[in-house]
N, C-alpha and C positions, 0 to 999 in steps of 0.2 A: 475435387478439392473440398476439404472440410471447412466448417465455420472457423474452427480453431486456427487453421493455417492462414485463412484470409485475415482474421483478426490479428494474428501475429504479424502479418505483412503490413497491416495498417499501423501497428505499434512501431515497427521499424521505420515506417515512412512518416511518423509523426501525425498520423491522421486519426486523432482521438475521436472526433465526431463520427467518422465512418465505423470505427471499432464499436462505439456505443450503439450506433444504429444497427449494426449486425447482431449485437446482443439482443436487441429488441426483436429483430426478425427471428432469431432463435426461439424466443418466447412464443411468438405468434405461430411458429411451426411446431411448437411443443417439443423442442429439442432442449434438453437440459445442459447448460454449460458446466464444464468441469473446472477443476483448479487451474489448469493451464490456460483455458479460455479466459477466465476471470483475471488471471495474472497478466495476460497479454493486454487486455482492455485497460486494467488499472495502470499498467506500465505506460501505455500510450497516453493516458491522462497525466501521469506523473511527468513525462517528458515535455508536455505542453503546459505544465503548471496549472492543470485543471483539477485542483485539490478537491473541490466540492463534488465533482463527478466521481473521482476516485473513491471518496468516502461513501457515496451512494452505492457504488459497485461493491465495495467491501461489505457494507450493510446487507446488500442483497445476497452476497456470498454466504455470510453468516446465517441469515434468515433461511436460506435454501439448504443449510446444513452441508454445504460443500466444504471439503477440507481446506483449511488455510495452512499454508506453509511459509517458510522463510521469505520466499519471493513475494507472496501476498502481503505479508506484514511490511516488508521493506518498501514495496511499491506505494502503499497507501501512506506510510509515514514519510517517505521521500517526497511524495506529492504535497503533503502538508508543509514540509520543510521548504520546498521550492516556492510554495505559495505564501510563505511568511506566516503560516499558521502554527506557530510554535506551541501554543497552548493545546491545540488539537493533537499535535504530534506527541506531546507529553501525555495527554489523556489516553491516546491509543497505546502508547508504550506501557502505561500503567495497566490498561485492560489486558494487554498481552501477558504481562507478568501474573495478574490475578487468575487468568484463565489457562495459564501454563501453556500458551501457544509458544512456538519456537521462534525466537528472534535471532538476530545475528549481529556480528560486529557492524555490518552495514546499517542495520536498523538503529543500533545505539549511536553510531556516528551521525546518522541523519537527524536524530533527536538532538544530539549535542550541537550540531551545526544550526539547527532551527533556533535553539536557545541562544547560541552565540550571535546570530544575526539580529536577534531581538534585544541584545544586551543583557540577557538573563544568564550571566556567568555562574551565579550560584546554583541555578537549576542544572546547568551543564556539568558543573562539578559533581552534583548529586548523581546524575546519570553515569558519569565516568566512574564514580566510586562504586556504584552498583555493578557496573560492568567489570571492574577490577575484582570485586568481591566474588562475583559469580565465577570468574575464571579461576580464582583461588580454591573454590570449593570442589 
């Protein structure tokens, strides 16, 4: 069984702490985590509202130059949304656009939801407008 499979099982079981612990064990064993492994660990954090750890994992992913995909971006933004961190969700969303990382409707919806929960309807409308404009192009 690989680290990725075990971390994915932790994600499905809502065991974010075990997923993060396994990521540390990978480092100690000099095993480089890939996109899927990072995504599973961030998703485990997202499901348990552990936005700060999801952000740490995302930063480690970027620093390690591991390819970020739609799942990566959605997991970290959704973690911020679930943790009530609408400003961080917006910051990440902006960073994604600047760096031309691929977002998705799920990503945009998470940012809109984060803004809505915080009563930031104007910001939610801006994100929605950007989303509509991108689809039109």
